[in-house]
N, C-alpha and C positions, 0 to 999 in steps of 0.2 A: 503317502507316508514313506519315508526312506526305509531301506532294509535294516534290520536289527539282528544281532547275533546273541543268542541265548545258549548258555551251556548248562548242563545238568551234572552235578557232582555228588559223591557220597561213597561211603564204604560198601563192602560186600553185603548184599541182602537188604540194601536200603530201599528197594522198590522203585528205582528210577525208571525201569523199562515200562512198568505199568502207568506211570505218570506222564510218560511221553505222549500217550494217547490223549490224556486230559489236556495237555498243552496244545496239541494239535486241534482238538475240538474247540478250545477257547479261541484260537486264532481263526479257525474257519467261521465261527459264529460272528467274528468281527470282520469277515471278508478280507482276511490278510493271506496273501499267497506265501507259502513257506516250503522249505525242504527239511527233512530230517536226516541226520547223518551220525556217525559215531567215531570214537577214537579208542585204541588205534584202529585204523581202517578208513572207510569213507571213499577210498579210491582203489583201483586195482593194485597199485603198489602197496598201499596201506593195508589192504586185506591180506596180502602175502606176509607182510611184517606182523600183522595181528596174529596170524596162525603161528608164526615163529615165537612171538613173545608170550602168547597165552597157552599154547597147546604142545609145542615141541619140547617136551621135557628131556629128551635125550641129548639136547645141546646144553652145555653148561655155560650160560651167558655170564660174563663178568658184569658187575654193577654198572660200569661205565658204558659197556656195549649196550646193555638194556636201555639206559638213558638216551644214548645217541640214536638208537633205532626208534625210540618213541618220538624223538624230535624230527628224525628223517621222515617218518610217516606224517607227522604234523605239518612239516614244510610243504609236502606234496598236497596235503588236504587243504591247506589254506590257499595255496596258489591256484589249484585246479578246481576246487569246489566252493569253498566258503566265500572268498572274495568275489569271484564271478557272480555268485547268486546275490550277494549284497549289492553289487553294482547294478544288477537288474531290478533292484527294489524288493527282492524277496527277503523274507526273514529266514534265518538259519537256526535250527535247533540241533545241538550236538550233544550226544551222550558222551560226556567227558571232553575236556580240553586241557590246557596247560596246568591248571590247578592239580590235576591228577598226577602229573609228573612230579610236582613238588611233594605231594603226599606219598605216592607209591615208591618213587625212586629216592626221595628224601628220607623215607623210612629205612632205607638201606645204608644210612649213615653217610650219604653223599652230602657234602656241605651245601646248604640251600643257596648260598651265594654263588656257587658254581652252576647250579641249575638256573639261577636268575641270569647269570652271564650268558648261558646258552640260549635262554628264552629271549634275551635282548638281541642277540645276534640273529636268531632264526625269525623271530616275530616282529622285531623292530617297533615295539610298542603296541602292536595289534593285540587286542584282548576282547573278550565278550562284553557286550553292553550290560548284560545281566547274567548272573549265575545263581541258580537255585541249588543250595547245598542241603541234601537230605541227611539230617543228623539223626542217627539211630544208635541207641546203646549197644555196645559191642556184643553183649550176651544175646540180645535179640537178633542181631544180624547173623551171628553164628548159627542160631537155630534155624533161621530162614534158609541159609545156604545149605545146611544139612538136609533140609526137607525138599530141596528142589532138584536133586539128581547130580549128574557129573559136575566136577569142579575143575577150574583151570589153575595155572601155576600160582597166581596171586591168591586165589581162594584157599589154596593148600598151605599158605604160609602160617607161621607160628602166631600165637596170640600176642606175643610181645611185638612182633612186626605190625600186626593189625591195630594194636593199641596206638602205636606210633603214627600210623596212617591217620587214624581218627584225630589224634592230637594236632597234627599238622593242618588238617582240614579246618579244625576249629580255630586254630591260631590265625589262619588266613581269613576266615570269616570275620573274626574280631578286628583284624587289621584293615579290612576293606568292606565296611558295612554299606557303603554306597553302591557297590557292585554285587556283593555276595549277600543273598537273602537266605537265611536259614529256615528250613522247613522241619517241623517236628515229625519225623518219620516213624515214631513209636506208636502213633495212633493207628486205628484200623484204616482200610483202604479209602473209605469215603471221607474220613477225617483228614487224611493227607490230601486227597483230591480237592477238598474244599479249600485248603490252604493254597494249593497250586493255582486253582482257578482265580482265587482272590488276588494273589500276587501278580499273575500274568495280566489280569484285567486292569489292575491299578497301573501296571507298567504301560500297557497299551494306551490307557487314558492319558497318562503323563506325556507320552509321545505325541498324541494328538494335540494336546494343549500347547506343546512346544513348537508345533509346526507354524511357519510364518503365515 
């Protein structure tokens, strides 16, 4: 089976990190070799930019600078990690990818068409084969973030900003139902895990059927 690229998306507190383990377990049970990575990050360059983007609050980044740094990290991530792994036949599971830039940078009132133009230039049509979008009511997400300790720049943003992030994610899920699969993240951990296992297994089965 050829390598496949799966991204995980969702607002703050959606529980993505917990479900990455579930995805990994499902792939292992199907004898699929895979790597896990994240954005921003995934490479030495990307991790430096991650620290700048998420934690270095003493720097006042302009909205355009933030967007460009996200895509700079992504360009390095794709060229040095994701595409080489896929070429080797491995599956790649990434905690966030380009949908996150539409949501988080688009919520800063950057026109989405400008973000799309940048994505077209950097990615040249490259995108995940499957995206799991963990859809969680905003109030529930806020409570989870408050209960888990230190927060980053994005988690400290206003409710108005976070509402816009959620709206953009939902708009993208409605616009691309063939790629983006919504997960009801309001359930308990096992309820969410059951959805994840089912979606990943169905996708694996569909890939096997499509093999020549």
